N, CA, C and O atoms as a Tripos MOL2 file, in Angstrom:
@<TRIPOS>MOLECULE
protein
  316   315    79     0     0
PROTEIN
NO_CHARGES

@<TRIPOS>ATOM
      1 N         -21.7010   38.1900   68.8450 N.3       1 ALA1
      2 CA        -21.0120   36.9210   68.6980 C.3       1 ALA1
      3 C         -20.3690   36.8450   67.3200 C.2       1 ALA1
      4 O         -20.8970   37.3550   66.3320 O.2       1 ALA1
      5 N         -19.2350   36.2050   67.2890 N.am      2 ARG2
      6 CA        -18.5350   36.0410   66.0200 C.3       2 ARG2
      7 C         -18.9380   34.7450   65.3590 C.2       2 ARG2
      8 O         -19.2950   33.7650   66.0130 O.2       2 ARG2
      9 N         -18.8690   34.7690   64.0550 N.am      3 HIS3
     10 CA        -19.1260   33.5680   63.2820 C.3       3 HIS3
     11 C         -17.7920   33.0960   62.7290 C.2       3 HIS3
     12 O         -16.9990   33.8990   62.2380 O.2       3 HIS3
     13 N         -17.5480   31.8160   62.8050 N.am      4 GLY4
     14 CA        -16.2890   31.2870   62.3010 C.3       4 GLY4
     15 C         -15.2170   31.3130   63.3720 C.2       4 GLY4
     16 O         -15.4020   31.8810   64.4480 O.2       4 GLY4
     17 N         -14.1110   30.6970   63.0600 N.am      5 SER5
     18 CA        -13.0390   30.6270   64.0460 C.3       5 SER5
     19 C         -11.9620   31.6650   63.7450 C.2       5 SER5
     20 O         -11.8350   32.1460   62.6190 O.2       5 SER5
     21 N         -11.2040   31.9910   64.7580 N.am      6 THR6
     22 CA        -10.0880   32.9100   64.6050 C.3       6 THR6
     23 C          -8.7970   32.0990   64.5850 C.2       6 THR6
     24 O          -8.7670   30.9810   65.1010 O.2       6 THR6
     25 N          -7.7500   32.6320   64.0100 N.am      7 PRO7
     26 CA         -6.4840   31.8880   63.9610 C.3       7 PRO7
     27 C          -5.9540   31.5880   65.3570 C.2       7 PRO7
     28 O          -6.0570   32.4150   66.2640 O.2       7 PRO7
     29 N          -5.3920   30.4110   65.5170 N.am      8 LYS8
     30 CA         -4.8310   29.9880   66.7990 C.3       8 LYS8
     31 C          -3.4050   29.5180   66.5680 C.2       8 LYS8
     32 O          -3.0810   28.9660   65.5160 O.2       8 LYS8
     33 N          -2.5550   29.7440   67.5660 N.am      9 TRP9
     34 CA         -1.1840   29.2540   67.5060 C.3       9 TRP9
     35 C          -0.6690   29.1040   68.9270 C.2       9 TRP9
     36 O          -1.3170   29.5330   69.8810 O.2       9 TRP9
     37 N           0.4930   28.4970   69.0600 N.am     10 SER10
     38 CA          1.0970   28.2740   70.3750 C.3      10 SER10
     39 C           1.6130   29.5950   70.9300 C.2      10 SER10
     40 O           2.3050   30.3480   70.2430 O.2      10 SER10
     41 N           1.2700   29.8570   72.1640 N.am     11 GLU11
     42 CA          1.6540   31.1010   72.8260 C.3      11 GLU11
     43 C           1.8560   30.7930   74.3060 C.2      11 GLU11
     44 O           1.2330   29.8770   74.8430 O.2      11 GLU11
     45 N           2.7130   31.5460   74.9540 N.am     12 ASP12
     46 CA          2.9260   31.4140   76.3970 C.3      12 ASP12
     47 C           1.7770   32.1170   77.1180 C.2      12 ASP12
     48 O           1.6450   33.3380   77.0420 O.2      12 ASP12
     49 N           0.9500   31.3430   77.8140 N.am     13 LEU13
     50 CA         -0.2250   31.8990   78.4810 C.3      13 LEU13
     51 C           0.1500   32.8850   79.5780 C.2      13 LEU13
     52 O          -0.5130   33.9100   79.7350 O.2      13 LEU13
     53 N           1.1980   32.5970   80.3390 N.am     14 VAL14
     54 CA          1.6120   33.5040   81.4130 C.3      14 VAL14
     55 C           2.0370   34.8520   80.8350 C.2      14 VAL14
     56 O           1.6280   35.9000   81.3360 O.2      14 VAL14
     57 N           2.8510   34.8280   79.7900 N.am     15 ALA15
     58 CA          3.2810   36.0780   79.1610 C.3      15 ALA15
     59 C           2.0900   36.8450   78.5890 C.2      15 ALA15
     60 O           2.0470   38.0730   78.6620 O.2      15 ALA15
     61 N           1.1420   36.1360   78.0310 N.am     16 LEU16
     62 CA         -0.0470   36.7630   77.4680 C.3      16 LEU16
     63 C          -0.8680   37.4520   78.5580 C.2      16 LEU16
     64 O          -1.3030   38.5890   78.3740 O.2      16 LEU16
     65 N          -1.0830   36.7860   79.6790 N.am     17 VAL17
     66 CA         -1.8460   37.3800   80.7860 C.3      17 VAL17
     67 C          -1.1050   38.5920   81.3350 C.2      17 VAL17
     68 O          -1.7250   39.6130   81.6310 O.2      17 VAL17
     69 N           0.1980   38.4900   81.4720 N.am     18 ARG18
     70 CA          0.9760   39.6230   81.9720 C.3      18 ARG18
     71 C           0.8830   40.8200   81.0170 C.2      18 ARG18
     72 O           0.7230   41.9570   81.4610 O.2      18 ARG18
     73 N           0.9810   40.5670   79.7280 N.am     19 ARG19
     74 CA          0.8810   41.6310   78.7190 C.3      19 ARG19
     75 C          -0.4980   42.2990   78.7830 C.2      19 ARG19
     76 O          -0.6010   43.5260   78.7830 O.2      19 ARG19
     77 N          -1.5340   41.4950   78.8370 N.am     20 ALA20
     78 CA         -2.9010   42.0350   78.8730 C.3      20 ALA20
     79 C          -3.1420   42.8310   80.1490 C.2      20 ALA20
     80 O          -3.8100   43.8650   80.1260 O.2      20 ALA20
     81 N          -2.6000   42.3500   81.2550 N.am     21 THR21
     82 CA         -2.7530   43.0600   82.5270 C.3      21 THR21
     83 C          -2.0940   44.4270   82.4460 C.2      21 THR21
     84 O          -2.6520   45.4160   82.9200 O.2      21 THR21
     85 N          -0.9130   44.4890   81.8500 N.am     22 GLU22
     86 CA         -0.2280   45.7760   81.7140 C.3      22 GLU22
     87 C          -0.9940   46.7250   80.7960 C.2      22 GLU22
     88 O          -0.9640   47.9390   80.9970 O.2      22 GLU22
     89 N          -1.6780   46.1810   79.7920 N.am     23 LEU23
     90 CA         -2.5120   47.0260   78.9270 C.3      23 LEU23
     91 C          -3.6650   47.6460   79.7110 C.2      23 LEU23
     92 O          -4.0910   48.7620   79.4140 O.2      23 LEU23
     93 N          -4.1680   46.9290   80.7070 N.am     24 ALA24
     94 CA         -5.3070   47.4030   81.4910 C.3      24 ALA24
     95 C          -4.8930   48.3030   82.6550 C.2      24 ALA24
     96 O          -5.7370   48.9800   83.2430 O.2      24 ALA24
     97 N          -3.5980   48.3170   82.9930 N.am     25 ARG25
     98 CA         -3.1330   49.0870   84.1500 C.3      25 ARG25
     99 C          -3.5410   50.5670   84.1020 C.2      25 ARG25
    100 O          -4.0180   51.0830   85.1130 O.2      25 ARG25
    101 N          -3.3760   51.2700   82.9770 N.am     26 PRO26
    102 CA         -3.7630   52.6940   82.9610 C.3      26 PRO26
    103 C          -5.2440   52.9090   83.2950 C.2      26 PRO26
    104 O          -5.5940   53.9050   83.9290 O.2      26 PRO26
    105 N          -6.0970   52.0020   82.8810 N.am     27 TYR27
    106 CA         -7.5310   52.1340   83.1780 C.3      27 TYR27
    107 C          -7.7730   52.0390   84.6830 C.2      27 TYR27
    108 O          -8.5230   52.8350   85.2490 O.2      27 TYR27
    109 N          -7.1350   51.0630   85.3240 N.am     28 VAL28
    110 CA         -7.2930   50.8780   86.7700 C.3      28 VAL28
    111 C          -6.7580   52.1020   87.5050 C.2      28 VAL28
    112 O          -7.3980   52.6080   88.4270 O.2      28 VAL28
    113 N          -5.6000   52.5680   87.1020 N.am     29 THR29
    114 CA         -4.9800   53.7360   87.7360 C.3      29 THR29
    115 C          -5.8500   54.9770   87.5590 C.2      29 THR29
    116 O          -6.0090   55.7600   88.4950 O.2      29 THR29
    117 N          -6.4080   55.1600   86.3740 N.am     30 LYS30
    118 CA         -7.2740   56.3110   86.1020 C.3      30 LYS30
    119 C          -8.4870   56.3190   87.0280 C.2      30 LYS30
    120 O          -8.9790   57.3830   87.4040 O.2      30 LYS30
    121 N          -8.9690   55.1320   87.3950 N.am     31 ARG31
    122 CA        -10.1130   55.0350   88.3050 C.3      31 ARG31
    123 C          -9.6960   55.1430   89.7710 C.2      31 ARG31
    124 O         -10.5290   54.9980   90.6650 O.2      31 ARG31
    125 N          -8.4060   55.3970   90.0220 N.am     32 GLY32
    126 CA         -7.9340   55.5610   91.3930 C.3      32 GLY32
    127 C          -7.5890   54.2510   92.0740 C.2      32 GLY32
    128 O          -7.3840   54.2140   93.2870 O.2      32 GLY32
    129 N          -7.5260   53.1820   91.3060 N.am     33 GLY33
    130 CA         -7.2380   51.8750   91.8830 C.3      33 GLY33
    131 C          -5.7920   51.4730   91.7370 C.2      33 GLY33
    132 O          -4.9660   52.2170   91.2090 O.2      33 GLY33
    133 N          -5.5080   50.2840   92.2130 N.am     34 SER34
    134 CA         -4.1670   49.7340   92.0680 C.3      34 SER34
    135 C          -4.2790   48.3540   91.4420 C.2      34 SER34
    136 O          -5.2970   47.6740   91.5680 O.2      34 SER34
    137 N          -3.2200   47.9610   90.7730 N.am     35 LEU35
    138 CA         -3.2050   46.6750   90.0710 C.3      35 LEU35
    139 C          -1.9640   45.9140   90.4880 C.2      35 LEU35
    140 O          -0.8440   46.4070   90.3500 O.2      35 LEU35
    141 N          -2.1690   44.7070   91.0000 N.am     36 GLU36
    142 CA         -1.0680   43.8630   91.4510 C.3      36 GLU36
    143 C          -1.0110   42.6290   90.5700 C.2      36 GLU36
    144 O          -2.0210   41.9570   90.3600 O.2      36 GLU36
    145 N           0.1670   42.3360   90.0590 N.am     37 LEU37
    146 CA          0.3780   41.1710   89.2110 C.3      37 LEU37
    147 C           1.4160   40.2960   89.8820 C.2      37 LEU37
    148 O           2.5280   40.7440   90.1580 O.2      37 LEU37
    149 N           1.0560   39.0400   90.1460 N.am     38 SER38
    150 CA          1.9960   38.1370   90.7940 C.3      38 SER38
    151 C           1.7500   36.7140   90.3180 C.2      38 SER38
    152 O           0.8240   36.4460   89.5530 O.2      38 SER38
    153 N           2.5970   35.8140   90.7860 N.am     39 GLY39
    154 CA          2.4430   34.4130   90.4330 C.3      39 GLY39
    155 C           3.6540   33.8700   89.7210 C.2      39 GLY39
    156 O           4.7190   34.4870   89.7010 O.2      39 GLY39
    157 N           3.4750   32.7280   89.1500 N.am     40 GLU40
    158 CA          4.5600   32.0490   88.4630 C.3      40 GLU40
    159 C           4.9750   32.8050   87.2090 C.2      40 GLU40
    160 O           4.1520   33.4450   86.5530 O.2      40 GLU40
    161 N           6.2400   32.7250   86.8900 N.am     41 SER41
    162 CA          6.7250   33.3840   85.6840 C.3      41 SER41
    163 C           7.1610   32.3790   84.6260 C.2      41 SER41
    164 O           7.5920   32.7720   83.5410 O.2      41 SER41
    165 N           7.0540   31.0850   84.9260 N.am     42 GLY42
    166 CA          7.4360   30.0630   83.9570 C.3      42 GLY42
    167 C           6.4810   30.0210   82.7870 C.2      42 GLY42
    168 O           5.3180   30.4090   82.8990 O.2      42 GLY42
    169 N           6.9800   29.5510   81.6760 N.am     43 ALA43
    170 CA          6.1750   29.4860   80.4540 C.3      43 ALA43
    171 C           5.1260   28.3840   80.5420 C.2      43 ALA43
    172 O           5.3880   27.2940   81.0490 O.2      43 ALA43
    173 N           3.9370   28.6910   80.0380 N.am     44 VAL44
    174 CA          2.8440   27.7230   79.9210 C.3      44 VAL44
    175 C           2.3680   27.7960   78.4770 C.2      44 VAL44
    176 O           1.4670   28.5720   78.1570 O.2      44 VAL44
    177 N           2.9730   26.9820   77.5950 N.am     45 PRO45
    178 CA          2.5850   27.0510   76.1850 C.3      45 PRO45
    179 C           1.2210   26.4000   75.9410 C.2      45 PRO45
    180 O           0.9710   25.2730   76.3670 O.2      45 PRO45
    181 N           0.3610   27.1200   75.2610 N.am     46 VAL46
    182 CA         -0.9610   26.6090   74.8960 C.3      46 VAL46
    183 C          -1.2870   27.0650   73.4820 C.2      46 VAL46
    184 O          -0.7360   28.0530   72.9980 O.2      46 VAL46
    185 N          -2.1800   26.3470   72.8270 N.am     47 VAL47
    186 CA         -2.6420   26.7390   71.4990 C.3      47 VAL47
    187 C          -3.9550   27.4900   71.6940 C.2      47 VAL47
    188 O          -4.9240   26.9460   72.2230 O.2      47 VAL47
    189 N          -3.9690   28.7430   71.2620 N.am     48 LEU48
    190 CA         -5.1350   29.6000   71.4780 C.3      48 LEU48
    191 C          -5.1090   30.7580   70.5080 C.2      48 LEU48
    192 O          -4.1860   30.9090   69.7080 O.2      48 LEU48
    193 N          -6.1420   31.5690   70.5970 N.am     49 SER49
    194 CA         -6.1830   32.8220   69.8540 C.3      49 SER49
    195 C          -5.7370   33.9140   70.8200 C.2      49 SER49
    196 O          -6.5400   34.3750   71.6320 O.2      49 SER49
    197 N          -4.4770   34.3390   70.7530 N.am     50 PRO50
    198 CA         -3.9720   35.3220   71.7080 C.3      50 PRO50
    199 C          -4.7980   36.6080   71.7700 C.2      50 PRO50
    200 O          -4.9700   37.1810   72.8460 O.2      50 PRO50
    201 N          -5.2970   37.0530   70.6480 N.am     51 ILE51
    202 CA         -6.0790   38.2910   70.6240 C.3      51 ILE51
    203 C          -7.3520   38.1410   71.4570 C.2      51 ILE51
    204 O          -7.7120   39.0440   72.2110 O.2      51 ILE51
    205 N          -8.0230   37.0120   71.3200 N.am     52 GLU52
    206 CA         -9.2620   36.7930   72.0730 C.3      52 GLU52
    207 C          -8.9880   36.6750   73.5690 C.2      52 GLU52
    208 O          -9.7080   37.2640   74.3760 O.2      52 GLU52
    209 N          -7.9680   35.9300   73.9440 N.am     53 ILE53
    210 CA         -7.6610   35.7440   75.3640 C.3      53 ILE53
    211 C          -7.1890   37.0630   75.9780 C.2      53 ILE53
    212 O          -7.5570   37.3870   77.1070 O.2      53 ILE53
    213 N          -6.3890   37.8130   75.2500 N.am     54 GLU54
    214 CA         -5.9500   39.1180   75.7390 C.3      54 GLU54
    215 C          -7.1550   40.0120   76.0180 C.2      54 GLU54
    216 O          -7.1970   40.6970   77.0400 O.2      54 GLU54
    217 N          -8.1280   40.0070   75.1210 N.am     55 GLN55
    218 CA         -9.3290   40.8250   75.3140 C.3      55 GLN55
    219 C         -10.1220   40.3670   76.5310 C.2      55 GLN55
    220 O         -10.6640   41.1960   77.2620 O.2      55 GLN55
    221 N         -10.1970   39.0760   76.7540 N.am     56 VAL56
    222 CA        -10.8930   38.5480   77.9290 C.3      56 VAL56
    223 C         -10.2230   39.0430   79.2040 C.2      56 VAL56
    224 O         -10.8990   39.5020   80.1240 O.2      56 VAL56
    225 N          -8.9000   38.9510   79.2620 N.am     57 VAL57
    226 CA         -8.1730   39.3840   80.4660 C.3      57 VAL57
    227 C          -8.3510   40.8850   80.6920 C.2      57 VAL57
    228 O          -8.6090   41.3150   81.8160 O.2      57 VAL57
    229 N          -8.2170   41.6690   79.6490 N.am     58 VAL58
    230 CA         -8.4140   43.1180   79.7780 C.3      58 VAL58
    231 C          -9.8280   43.4080   80.2950 C.2      58 VAL58
    232 O          -9.9990   44.2390   81.1870 O.2      58 VAL58
    233 N         -10.8240   42.7420   79.7510 N.am     59 ASN59
    234 CA        -12.2080   42.9590   80.2010 C.3      59 ASN59
    235 C         -12.3900   42.5620   81.6610 C.2      59 ASN59
    236 O         -13.0800   43.2590   82.4050 O.2      59 ASN59
    237 N         -11.7820   41.4540   82.0830 N.am     60 LEU60
    238 CA        -11.8890   41.0280   83.4830 C.3      60 LEU60
    239 C         -11.2680   42.0570   84.4270 C.2      60 LEU60
    240 O         -11.8290   42.3600   85.4800 O.2      60 LEU60
    241 N         -10.1240   42.5820   84.0490 N.am     61 VAL61
    242 CA         -9.4680   43.5930   84.8820 C.3      61 VAL61
    243 C         -10.3160   44.8620   84.9190 C.2      61 VAL61
    244 O         -10.4880   45.4550   85.9840 O.2      61 VAL61
    245 N         -10.8420   45.2830   83.7820 N.am     62 HIS62
    246 CA        -11.7170   46.4650   83.7500 C.3      62 HIS62
    247 C         -12.9400   46.2420   84.6430 C.2      62 HIS62
    248 O         -13.3070   47.1190   85.4240 O.2      62 HIS62
    249 N         -13.5650   45.0790   84.5280 N.am     63 ASN63
    250 CA        -14.7420   44.7860   85.3410 C.3      63 ASN63
    251 C         -14.4070   44.7980   86.8310 C.2      63 ASN63
    252 O         -15.1870   45.2940   87.6450 O.2      63 ASN63
    253 N         -13.2550   44.2550   87.1800 N.am     64 ALA64
    254 CA        -12.8400   44.2610   88.5870 C.3      64 ALA64
    255 C         -12.6520   45.6820   89.0850 C.2      64 ALA64
    256 O         -13.0540   46.0080   90.2020 O.2      64 ALA64
    257 N         -12.0430   46.5300   88.2670 N.am     65 ALA65
    258 CA        -11.8280   47.9250   88.6560 C.3      65 ALA65
    259 C         -13.1500   48.6700   88.8010 C.2      65 ALA65
    260 O         -13.2700   49.5690   89.6340 O.2      65 ALA65
    261 N         -14.1340   48.3040   87.9990 N.am     66 GLU66
    262 CA        -15.4350   48.9740   88.0350 C.3      66 GLU66
    263 C         -16.3570   48.4260   89.1200 C.2      66 GLU66
    264 O         -17.3890   49.0290   89.4140 O.2      66 GLU66
    265 N         -16.0030   47.3080   89.7080 N.am     67 SER67
    266 CA        -16.8990   46.6490   90.6600 C.3      67 SER67
    267 C         -16.9850   47.3740   91.9980 C.2      67 SER67
    268 O         -17.8700   47.0820   92.8020 O.2      67 SER67
    269 N         -16.1030   48.2890   92.2400 N.am     68 ARG68
    270 CA        -16.1110   49.0600   93.4760 C.3      68 ARG68
    271 C         -16.0330   50.5470   93.1370 C.2      68 ARG68
    272 O         -15.7620   50.9360   92.0010 O.2      68 ARG68
    273 N         -16.2720   51.3340   94.1300 N.am     69 ALA69
    274 CA        -16.0690   52.7690   93.9490 C.3      69 ALA69
    275 C         -14.5790   52.9990   93.7220 C.2      69 ALA69
    276 O         -13.7910   52.0540   93.7730 O.2      69 ALA69
    277 N         -14.1990   54.2120   93.4790 N.am     70 ALA70
    278 CA        -12.7910   54.5350   93.2150 C.3      70 ALA70
    279 C         -11.8810   53.9020   94.2650 C.2      70 ALA70
    280 O         -12.2250   53.8250   95.4440 O.2      70 ALA70
    281 N         -10.7400   53.4620   93.8180 N.am     71 GLY71
    282 CA         -9.7710   52.8980   94.7530 C.3      71 GLY71
    283 C          -9.7630   51.3870   94.8210 C.2      71 GLY71
    284 O          -9.2380   50.8260   95.7830 O.2      71 GLY71
    285 N         -10.3180   50.7190   93.8500 N.am     72 ALA72
    286 CA        -10.3460   49.2500   93.8650 C.3      72 ALA72
    287 C          -8.9260   48.6980   93.7520 C.2      72 ALA72
    288 O          -8.0830   49.2490   93.0440 O.2      72 ALA72
    289 N          -8.6840   47.6100   94.4580 N.am     73 ARG73
    290 CA         -7.4050   46.9050   94.3490 C.3      73 ARG73
    291 C          -7.6620   45.6520   93.5310 C.2      73 ARG73
    292 O          -8.4120   44.7680   93.9450 O.2      73 ARG73
    293 N          -7.0390   45.5850   92.3800 N.am     74 VAL74
    294 CA         -7.2180   44.4540   91.4650 C.3      74 VAL74
    295 C          -5.9590   43.6000   91.5210 C.2      74 VAL74
    296 O          -4.8470   44.1010   91.3520 O.2      74 VAL74
    297 N          -6.1470   42.3060   91.7600 N.am     75 ARG75
    298 CA         -5.0190   41.3890   91.8260 C.3      75 ARG75
    299 C          -5.1640   40.3180   90.7360 C.2      75 ARG75
    300 O          -6.2100   39.6830   90.6030 O.2      75 ARG75
    301 N          -4.0950   40.1380   89.9680 N.am     76 VAL76
    302 CA         -4.0540   39.1140   88.9260 C.3      76 VAL76
    303 C          -2.9280   38.1640   89.3050 C.2      76 VAL76
    304 O          -1.7930   38.5910   89.5220 O.2      76 VAL76
    305 N          -3.2380   36.8980   89.3820 N.am     77 TRP77
    306 CA         -2.2590   35.8830   89.7820 C.3      77 TRP77
    307 C          -2.1330   34.8690   88.6690 C.2      77 TRP77
    308 O          -3.1400   34.3450   88.1920 O.2      77 TRP77
    309 N          -0.9120   34.5830   88.2460 N.am     78 THR78
    310 CA         -0.6730   33.6450   87.1580 C.3      78 THR78
    311 C          -0.1410   32.3090   87.6510 C.2      78 THR78
    312 O           0.6930   31.6870   86.9940 O.2      78 THR78
    313 N          -0.6190   31.8720   88.7980 N.am     79 GLY79
    314 CA         -0.0720   30.7020   89.4580 C.3      79 GLY79
    315 C          -0.5560   29.4110   89.0360 C.2      79 GLY79
    316 O          -0.1230   28.3870   89.5650 O.2      79 GLY79
@<TRIPOS>BOND
     1     1     2 1
     2     2     3 1
     3     3     4 2
     4     3     5 am
     5     5     6 1
     6     6     7 1
     7     7     8 2
     8     7     9 am
     9     9    10 1
    10    10    11 1
    11    11    12 2
    12    11    13 am
    13    13    14 1
    14    14    15 1
    15    15    16 2
    16    15    17 am
    17    17    18 1
    18    18    19 1
    19    19    20 2
    20    19    21 am
    21    21    22 1
    22    22    23 1
    23    23    24 2
    24    23    25 am
    25    25    26 1
    26    26    27 1
    27    27    28 2
    28    27    29 am
    29    29    30 1
    30    30    31 1
    31    31    32 2
    32    31    33 am
    33    33    34 1
    34    34    35 1
    35    35    36 2
    36    35    37 am
    37    37    38 1
    38    38    39 1
    39    39    40 2
    40    39    41 am
    41    41    42 1
    42    42    43 1
    43    43    44 2
    44    43    45 am
    45    45    46 1
    46    46    47 1
    47    47    48 2
    48    47    49 am
    49    49    50 1
    50    50    51 1
    51    51    52 2
    52    51    53 am
    53    53    54 1
    54    54    55 1
    55    55    56 2
    56    55    57 am
    57    57    58 1
    58    58    59 1
    59    59    60 2
    60    59    61 am
    61    61    62 1
    62    62    63 1
    63    63    64 2
    64    63    65 am
    65    65    66 1
    66    66    67 1
    67    67    68 2
    68    67    69 am
    69    69    70 1
    70    70    71 1
    71    71    72 2
    72    71    73 am
    73    73    74 1
    74    74    75 1
    75    75    76 2
    76    75    77 am
    77    77    78 1
    78    78    79 1
    79    79    80 2
    80    79    81 am
    81    81    82 1
    82    82    83 1
    83    83    84 2
    84    83    85 am
    85    85    86 1
    86    86    87 1
    87    87    88 2
    88    87    89 am
    89    89    90 1
    90    90    91 1
    91    91    92 2
    92    91    93 am
    93    93    94 1
    94    94    95 1
    95    95    96 2
    96    95    97 am
    97    97    98 1
    98    98    99 1
    99    99   100 2
   100    99   101 am
   101   101   102 1
   102   102   103 1
   103   103   104 2
   104   103   105 am
   105   105   106 1
   106   106   107 1
   107   107   108 2
   108   107   109 am
   109   109   110 1
   110   110   111 1
   111   111   112 2
   112   111   113 am
   113   113   114 1
   114   114   115 1
   115   115   116 2
   116   115   117 am
   117   117   118 1
   118   118   119 1
   119   119   120 2
   120   119   121 am
   121   121   122 1
   122   122   123 1
   123   123   124 2
   124   123   125 am
   125   125   126 1
   126   126   127 1
   127   127   128 2
   128   127   129 am
   129   129   130 1
   130   130   131 1
   131   131   132 2
   132   131   133 am
   133   133   134 1
   134   134   135 1
   135   135   136 2
   136   135   137 am
   137   137   138 1
   138   138   139 1
   139   139   140 2
   140   139   141 am
   141   141   142 1
   142   142   143 1
   143   143   144 2
   144   143   145 am
   145   145   146 1
   146   146   147 1
   147   147   148 2
   148   147   149 am
   149   149   150 1
   150   150   151 1
   151   151   152 2
   152   151   153 am
   153   153   154 1
   154   154   155 1
   155   155   156 2
   156   155   157 am
   157   157   158 1
   158   158   159 1
   159   159   160 2
   160   159   161 am
   161   161   162 1
   162   162   163 1
   163   163   164 2
   164   163   165 am
   165   165   166 1
   166   166   167 1
   167   167   168 2
   168   167   169 am
   169   169   170 1
   170   170   171 1
   171   171   172 2
   172   171   173 am
   173   173   174 1
   174   174   175 1
   175   175   176 2
   176   175   177 am
   177   177   178 1
   178   178   179 1
   179   179   180 2
   180   179   181 am
   181   181   182 1
   182   182   183 1
   183   183   184 2
   184   183   185 am
   185   185   186 1
   186   186   187 1
   187   187   188 2
   188   187   189 am
   189   189   190 1
   190   190   191 1
   191   191   192 2
   192   191   193 am
   193   193   194 1
   194   194   195 1
   195   195   196 2
   196   195   197 am
   197   197   198 1
   198   198   199 1
   199   199   200 2
   200   199   201 am
   201   201   202 1
   202   202   203 1
   203   203   204 2
   204   203   205 am
   205   205   206 1
   206   206   207 1
   207   207   208 2
   208   207   209 am
   209   209   210 1
   210   210   211 1
   211   211   212 2
   212   211   213 am
   213   213   214 1
   214   214   215 1
   215   215   216 2
   216   215   217 am
   217   217   218 1
   218   218   219 1
   219   219   220 2
   220   219   221 am
   221   221   222 1
   222   222   223 1
   223   223   224 2
   224   223   225 am
   225   225   226 1
   226   226   227 1
   227   227   228 2
   228   227   229 am
   229   229   230 1
   230   230   231 1
   231   231   232 2
   232   231   233 am
   233   233   234 1
   234   234   235 1
   235   235   236 2
   236   235   237 am
   237   237   238 1
   238   238   239 1
   239   239   240 2
   240   239   241 am
   241   241   242 1
   242   242   243 1
   243   243   244 2
   244   243   245 am
   245   245   246 1
   246   246   247 1
   247   247   248 2
   248   247   249 am
   249   249   250 1
   250   250   251 1
   251   251   252 2
   252   251   253 am
   253   253   254 1
   254   254   255 1
   255   255   256 2
   256   255   257 am
   257   257   258 1
   258   258   259 1
   259   259   260 2
   260   259   261 am
   261   261   262 1
   262   262   263 1
   263   263   264 2
   264   263   265 am
   265   265   266 1
   266   266   267 1
   267   267   268 2
   268   267   269 am
   269   269   270 1
   270   270   271 1
   271   271   272 2
   272   271   273 am
   273   273   274 1
   274   274   275 1
   275   275   276 2
   276   275   277 am
   277   277   278 1
   278   278   279 1
   279   279   280 2
   280   279   281 am
   281   281   282 1
   282   282   283 1
   283   283   284 2
   284   283   285 am
   285   285   286 1
   286   286   287 1
   287   287   288 2
   288   287   289 am
   289   289   290 1
   290   290   291 1
   291   291   292 2
   292   291   293 am
   293   293   294 1
   294   294   295 1
   295   295   296 2
   296   295   297 am
   297   297   298 1
   298   298   299 1
   299   299   300 2
   300   299   301 am
   301   301   302 1
   302   302   303 1
   303   303   304 2
   304   303   305 am
   305   305   306 1
   306   306   307 1
   307   307   308 2
   308   307   309 am
   309   309   310 1
   310   310   311 1
   311   311   312 2
   312   311   313 am
   313   313   314 1
   314   314   315 1
   315   315   316 2
@<TRIPOS>SUBSTRUCTURE
     1 ALA1         2 RESIDUE 1 A ALA
     2 ARG2         6 RESIDUE 1 A ARG
     3 HIS3        10 RESIDUE 1 A HIS
     4 GLY4        14 RESIDUE 1 A GLY
     5 SER5        18 RESIDUE 1 A SER
     6 THR6        22 RESIDUE 1 A THR
     7 PRO7        26 RESIDUE 1 A PRO
     8 LYS8        30 RESIDUE 1 A LYS
     9 TRP9        34 RESIDUE 1 A TRP
    10 SER10       38 RESIDUE 1 A SER
    11 GLU11       42 RESIDUE 1 A GLU
    12 ASP12       46 RESIDUE 1 A ASP
    13 LEU13       50 RESIDUE 1 A LEU
    14 VAL14       54 RESIDUE 1 A VAL
    15 ALA15       58 RESIDUE 1 A ALA
    16 LEU16       62 RESIDUE 1 A LEU
    17 VAL17       66 RESIDUE 1 A VAL
    18 ARG18       70 RESIDUE 1 A ARG
    19 ARG19       74 RESIDUE 1 A ARG
    20 ALA20       78 RESIDUE 1 A ALA
    21 THR21       82 RESIDUE 1 A THR
    22 GLU22       86 RESIDUE 1 A GLU
    23 LEU23       90 RESIDUE 1 A LEU
    24 ALA24       94 RESIDUE 1 A ALA
    25 ARG25       98 RESIDUE 1 A ARG
    26 PRO26      102 RESIDUE 1 A PRO
    27 TYR27      106 RESIDUE 1 A TYR
    28 VAL28      110 RESIDUE 1 A VAL
    29 THR29      114 RESIDUE 1 A THR
    30 LYS30      118 RESIDUE 1 A LYS
    31 ARG31      122 RESIDUE 1 A ARG
    32 GLY32      126 RESIDUE 1 A GLY
    33 GLY33      130 RESIDUE 1 A GLY
    34 SER34      134 RESIDUE 1 A SER
    35 LEU35      138 RESIDUE 1 A LEU
    36 GLU36      142 RESIDUE 1 A GLU
    37 LEU37      146 RESIDUE 1 A LEU
    38 SER38      150 RESIDUE 1 A SER
    39 GLY39      154 RESIDUE 1 A GLY
    40 GLU40      158 RESIDUE 1 A GLU
    41 SER41      162 RESIDUE 1 A SER
    42 GLY42      166 RESIDUE 1 A GLY
    43 ALA43      170 RESIDUE 1 A ALA
    44 VAL44      174 RESIDUE 1 A VAL
    45 PRO45      178 RESIDUE 1 A PRO
    46 VAL46      182 RESIDUE 1 A VAL
    47 VAL47      186 RESIDUE 1 A VAL
    48 LEU48      190 RESIDUE 1 A LEU
    49 SER49      194 RESIDUE 1 A SER
    50 PRO50      198 RESIDUE 1 A PRO
    51 ILE51      202 RESIDUE 1 A ILE
    52 GLU52      206 RESIDUE 1 A GLU
    53 ILE53      210 RESIDUE 1 A ILE
    54 GLU54      214 RESIDUE 1 A GLU
    55 GLN55      218 RESIDUE 1 A GLN
    56 VAL56      222 RESIDUE 1 A VAL
    57 VAL57      226 RESIDUE 1 A VAL
    58 VAL58      230 RESIDUE 1 A VAL
    59 ASN59      234 RESIDUE 1 A ASN
    60 LEU60      238 RESIDUE 1 A LEU
    61 VAL61      242 RESIDUE 1 A VAL
    62 HIS62      246 RESIDUE 1 A HIS
    63 ASN63      250 RESIDUE 1 A ASN
    64 ALA64      254 RESIDUE 1 A ALA
    65 ALA65      258 RESIDUE 1 A ALA
    66 GLU66      262 RESIDUE 1 A GLU
    67 SER67      266 RESIDUE 1 A SER
    68 ARG68      270 RESIDUE 1 A ARG
    69 ALA69      274 RESIDUE 1 A ALA
    70 ALA70      278 RESIDUE 1 A ALA
    71 GLY71      282 RESIDUE 1 A GLY
    72 ALA72      286 RESIDUE 1 A ALA
    73 ARG73      290 RESIDUE 1 A ARG
    74 VAL74      294 RESIDUE 1 A VAL
    75 ARG75      298 RESIDUE 1 A ARG
    76 VAL76      302 RESIDUE 1 A VAL
    77 TRP77      306 RESIDUE 1 A TRP
    78 THR78      310 RESIDUE 1 A THR
    79 GLY79      314 RESIDUE 1 A GLY
């Protein structure tokens, strides 16, 4: 656990999730899976720590890919 707060600023949440998902794509592919990204593409501005949220999304995608034997289909929806 971290102590103290991390810097936060306004960021487009949809763009952030899409970026993080693309960072995780090679991991899913390496495990023999597929990664589908769909949903709204409009901006959703929020004040957050982009680095922390990006790490959460990457971890969720990794966990989804690991939850099955090779060939998992991971779907991320930004709707």
